C-alpha positions, 0 to 999 in steps of 0.5 A, a space after each residue: 484539484 481532487 478536493 474540488 472534484 470531491 466537493 462537486 460530487 458531494 454536492 450532487 454533481 455525480 458526473 464529476 466522479 469520472 474525472 477522479 476515475 480518469 486521474 487515478 485509474 492507472 495507479 489503482 490498476 497498478 496497485 491492484 495487479 501487484 496485489 492479485 497478480 491477475 489482470 481480470 481480477 485486478 480489473 474487478 478490484 478496480 471497478 469495485 474499489 471505485 464503486 466503494 469510493 463513490 459510495 463512501 466518499 462522504 466519509 473521506 475526512 481529508 486527514 490524509 491525502 485522497 490517494 492514500 484513502 483510495 489506495 487503502 480501499 484498493 488494498 482492502 478490496 484486493 485482500 478481500 478478493 484473495 480471501 474469497 478465492 482461497 475459500 473457493 479453492 478450499 471447497 474444491 480441494 480433494 482429500 489429501 494424504 498427510 504428507 501432501 497436506 503438510 506441503 499445502 499448509 507450508 504453501 499457505 504460510 508462505 503466501 500469507 508471509 508474502 501478503 504481509 510483506 506486500 502490505 508492509 512494503 506498500 505502507 513503507 513506500 507510502 510513508 517515504 513519499 510523505 516525508 521530506 525528500 532528504 530523509 526519504 533518500 537517506 532511508 532508501 539508500 541505507 535500508 532499502 539499497 543497503 548502502 553504508 553511511 560512508 557511501 551515502 555521504 559520497 553519493 549525496 555530498 552530505 557530511 556523516 553527521 548530516 546523514 545520521 541526522 537525516 536517517 534519525 529524523 526520517 525513521 521518526 517521521 516514517 513511524 509517525 506516518 505509519 502510526 497515523 495512517 495504518 495503525 501499525 505498531 513498531 513490531 510491524 515495521 520489522 
C-alpha cells in the first residue's frame, strides 16, 4: 500500500502524501518523543521529518522498508534537534568553577552514552523485527531477557540444539541487517 502511495506522490499526486502521514504519524511521534523527551519538540521533529521525507521521497530506493527509511529520518532529525538545543544551552552557560565544570562534563558524557545506547537499541529492535520470528524470539529471550538456554527450551518447547541453531542464525541475520541498514560495525553491537 505504501509503495502505491509513494508512486502516486512521485507522479505528481501530492495529496496522496497525507495518507502516508496518517499511516505513520503515531509511530513517528512515539519514536520522536522517546528520543527528545519533550512533547513540543517531538511534534516539531515529526513535522520537519515529514517535510524532509516529502522533499526527499524521490531518493527512496526501496532497498529497505519505507518505515525504516522514514524512522531513520526521524532519528536524524531528533539528534540534530538535540545538538542544536545543546549548543543553545552552551551559549547561556555561566562561567563555572573547575569543580562544577567537571560535574557538567560528566553529565554530558552520560547523556552521550545514553544517546548512543538509544541509537543501538532502536537498530537492534528494528533488526529483530526483520529476521525470522523464531530467531528473533531466541535472541530476545537469551540476550534481552537473559534466560539461559535450558529455560528457553522450556518456554518454547524447542530442543537445546534447535535453540542454539536459532541463536546462531539469529545473530548472523541481525549482524547482516545492521550492516546493511545502518553501516554498524561489530564493535557497535556490544
